[in-house]
C-alpha positions in Angstrom: 114.4 142.1 41.9 113.1 145.9 41.0 109.8 146.1 38.9 110.5 147.8 35.5 111.5 147.6 32.4 115.0 147.4 31.0 116.4 148.2 27.3 118.3 145.8 25.4 120.4 146.3 22.5 119.7 142.5 20.7 122.5 141.1 18.6 122.1 139.8 15.5 120.8 136.0 14.9 118.9 135.9 18.1 115.2 135.5 18.8 113.6 138.0 21.2 112.4 134.3 23.3 116.2 133.8 23.0 116.9 137.3 24.7 114.5 136.8 27.4 115.6 133.2 28.7 119.0 134.9 28.9 117.9 137.5 30.4 116.0 135.4 33.4 119.2 133.4 34.0 121.0 136.9 34.2 118.2 138.9 36.4 117.3 135.6 38.9 113.8 135.5 37.6 111.1 133.9 35.8 108.8 136.8 35.1 110.6 138.8 32.3 108.4 139.5 28.8 109.5 141.6 25.7 107.0 144.2 24.7 107.8 143.5 20.5 109.6 141.3 18.6 112.3 141.5 16.2 113.2 139.5 13.6 116.7 136.9 14.3 118.0 139.2 11.2 117.4 142.1 13.1 119.2 144.1 16.0 118.7 147.0 18.2 116.1 147.9 20.6 113.8 145.8 22.8 111.8 146.6 25.4 111.9 143.8 28.0 110.0 144.0 31.1 110.7 142.8 34.6 108.8 141.2 37.7 105.4 143.6 37.8 106.2 145.4 34.8 105.0 142.1 33.1 101.4 143.5 34.2 101.7 146.5 31.7 101.9 144.4 28.2 98.1 144.4 28.1 97.9 148.2 28.7 100.9 149.5 27.1 100.7 152.9 24.5 101.0 152.7 21.1 104.5 153.5 20.4 106.2 154.7 17.2 109.3 153.4 15.8 112.5 154.2 14.3 114.8 151.8 12.3 117.9 152.2 10.5 117.6 149.7 7.1 118.9 148.9 4.1 117.4 148.1 1.0 119.0 145.5 -1.6 117.6 146.0 -5.3 117.0 143.9 -7.9 116.3 140.4 -6.0 113.1 139.0 -4.3 113.1 136.6 -1.7 110.0 134.4 -0.1 110.3 136.2 3.3 111.1 139.8 1.5 114.3 139.8 3.4 117.9 138.4 2.8 117.9 136.0 4.8 114.9 134.1 2.2 115.4 131.9 -0.8 115.5 134.3 -3.6 112.4 133.8 -6.0 113.3 136.4 -8.5 115.9 138.7 -9.9 116.1 141.6 -12.0 118.3 144.5 -13.6 118.8 147.1 -11.6 118.0 150.2 -14.3 117.7 153.2 -11.8 119.4 156.4 -10.7 120.6 157.8 -7.5 118.5 160.9 -8.6 115.8 158.5 -9.2 115.7 156.5 -5.8 115.8 160.0 -4.1 112.7 161.0 -5.9 110.4 158.1 -5.0 111.6 157.7 -1.6 109.4 160.9 -0.1 106.3 159.0 -1.8 106.2 156.8 0.5 106.1 159.0 3.3 102.5 159.4 4.9 99.3 157.5 5.6 98.8 153.7 3.4 97.4 150.3 3.9 100.5 147.9 4.2 99.9 144.2 3.7 101.8 142.2 6.2 104.4 139.8 4.8 103.4 135.6 5.2 106.6 135.1 7.3 105.2 137.2 9.8 104.3 137.1 14.0 101.2 138.2 12.8 98.3 136.4 13.5 95.1 135.3 11.5 92.7 133.3 13.0 94.9 132.2 15.6 97.4 131.1 13.7 101.0 132.9 13.6 101.5 133.8 9.8 105.0 132.4 9.9 104.2 128.8 11.1 101.8 128.6 7.6 104.2 130.0 5.8 106.7 127.5 6.5 104.2 124.7 5.6 103.9 126.1 2.5 100.6 127.8 2.5 100.0 131.8 1.6 96.8 133.0 2.8 95.0 136.5 2.2 95.9 139.0 4.4 94.2 142.3 6.0 95.9 145.3 5.1 96.9 147.6 8.0 96.6 151.3 8.3 100.1 152.5 8.6 102.0 155.8 9.1 105.5 156.5 8.0 106.5 160.1 9.5 110.3 160.3 8.0 112.1 158.8 5.6 115.6 159.8 5.0 118.5 158.1 2.6 121.7 157.7 4.4 123.9 156.3 1.4 123.3 154.7 -2.2 126.2 152.3 -3.4 125.5 150.4 -6.0 122.1 148.3 -5.7 122.0 149.1 -2.1 120.4 151.9 -0.4 120.4 152.5 3.6 118.0 154.9 4.8 116.1 155.9 8.6 113.0 155.6 8.6 109.9 156.8 11.4 107.1 154.5 11.4 104.2 153.6 13.7 103.5 151.3 15.2 102.6 147.9 13.0 104.7 148.5 10.0 107.0 146.0 8.5 110.3 147.7 6.7 110.5 144.5 4.7 107.8 144.7 2.6 108.4 148.9 2.7 111.6 147.8 0.6 109.8 145.1 -1.6 107.3 148.2 -2.4 109.9 150.5 -3.1 111.5 148.3 -5.5 108.3 147.8 -7.2 108.0 151.5 -7.6 111.5 151.9 -9.0 110.5 149.6 -11.8 112.6 146.3 -10.2 112.6 144.1 -7.1 113.8 145.0 -3.3 114.5 143.2 -0.6 115.4 144.1 2.9 119.1 143.0 3.8 119.8 145.0 7.1 117.2 146.1 9.7 118.3 148.1 13.0 115.5 149.1 15.4 117.3 152.6 16.8 114.0 154.3 19.0 110.9 153.2 20.7 109.2 156.1 21.1 111.5 158.6 23.4 113.6 155.3 24.1 117.0 154.7 22.1 119.1 152.2 21.5 121.9 154.6 22.9 121.0 153.4 26.2 120.1 149.8 25.8 122.8 147.4 27.2 124.0 144.0 25.6 123.3 140.7 26.7 127.3 140.6 27.4 127.1 143.6 29.1 124.7 142.7 31.9 125.9 139.2 32.3 129.3 141.4 33.9 127.3 143.5 36.2 126.7 143.1 40.1 123.1 142.6 41.1 123.4 146.4 42.1 124.4 147.5 38.7 121.8 145.3 36.9 119.1 146.8 39.2 120.2 150.5 38.6 119.9 149.1 34.4 115.9 148.9 35.1 113.8 151.8 34.6 111.0 152.9 37.0 107.6 150.7 36.7 106.0 153.7 35.0 108.3 155.4 32.8 106.9 153.4 30.2 103.4 155.1 30.2 105.2 159.0 30.5 102.5 160.0 28.0 99.8 159.7 30.3 99.3 162.7 32.7 100.3 161.9 36.7 97.6 162.4 39.4 98.5 161.7 43.3 95.8 160.7 45.8 94.9 162.6 49.2 95.8 160.9 51.9 92.6 160.4 53.2 91.6 159.1 49.9 94.1 156.3 50.0 92.2 153.5 51.1 89.7 153.5 47.7 92.9 153.5 45.8 94.5 150.4 47.3 91.1 148.9 47.2 90.8 149.2 43.3 87.6 151.5 44.2 86.1 154.3 41.3 87.9 157.6 42.2 86.5 161.1 41.8 88.4 164.8 41.2 88.0 165.3 45.2 90.4 162.1 45.6 93.3 163.6 44.3 95.6 166.6 45.5 97.2 167.1 42.1 96.2 169.5 39.2 93.7 167.3 36.6 94.7 167.7 33.1 92.4 166.5 29.9 93.3 162.6 29.6 91.5 159.4 29.1 94.1 157.2 31.0 96.4 158.7 34.0 99.2 157.4 36.0 97.8 157.1 39.7 100.2 157.4 42.6 99.7 156.7 46.3 100.1 160.1 48.4 103.6 159.3 49.5 104.4 159.3 45.7 104.6 155.1 44.9 103.1 154.9 41.0 100.0 151.9 42.1 97.9 151.6 38.8 96.6 153.1 35.8 93.0 154.1 36.0 90.6 155.2 32.7 88.4 157.8 32.9 84.7 157.7 32.4 81.2 160.1 32.3 80.9 159.8 36.6 84.8 159.2 37.3 87.7 157.1 37.2 87.9 153.6 37.1 90.9 151.2 37.2 92.8 150.0 34.2 95.4 147.9 35.7 96.8 147.7 39.5 100.5 147.2 39.6 100.4 147.0 44.2 101.6 149.1 46.6 105.4 147.5 46.5 108.3 148.7 46.2 109.2 149.6 42.4 
């Protein structure tokens, strides 16, 4: 099976782990992993790594996200989304104009406290494991950024919106905070991830679509191994320097045939154009960050 990444449009009700398990059967390989989770209630884009692509999880570049979400005003749940138990209800006495005025105030950088029902780890334990035991612990805030926040529709106590945000942003907590700023309560009642950096759910495949594909069609769905690192400049080796790359040695400007632009991390290719590794620049040259090998991608 080809190494790389496959874009999945996750259906509602499935865990990210269940998607990985299903793909292992569809692609006939055990070497599969996801690069970021989606809650069971959420749908949309999951980036799944395949074969040697699994090596890249630890060196993935930071990626911004886009979500379509729905905020239901007037209720609060223990999970901050509609799947949880309702713990409080309040009247909703806000107009559409008030909602439209409050939303832009959340654009920018600020600290957000992760919800207890999340996969974030504290002292080696996932918060949702503690929450299921009835434990609530202090969580350190995470610095996040909301780049854009656009209301799509307002119907009674439900607000549909599109949000572009940094990695690590919890949309359910955003819904809770917006509800509180409006003088009521807020719970996330819908979530769909539509983009991760330049990857769109419009180019993703459902599991049912993949189940009906031939081996050749499945291979065509897997993006090249280096595509996830598009943000890093490309360096191509000189043929006579090939052995240094193959052995993971330190590299220098003189080893490359391509133009060198300023960066901290580079995609390094063999003289024949094969993606081989990521290298990190230091004071003396370039040191290997992650080797992916010379096999065909």
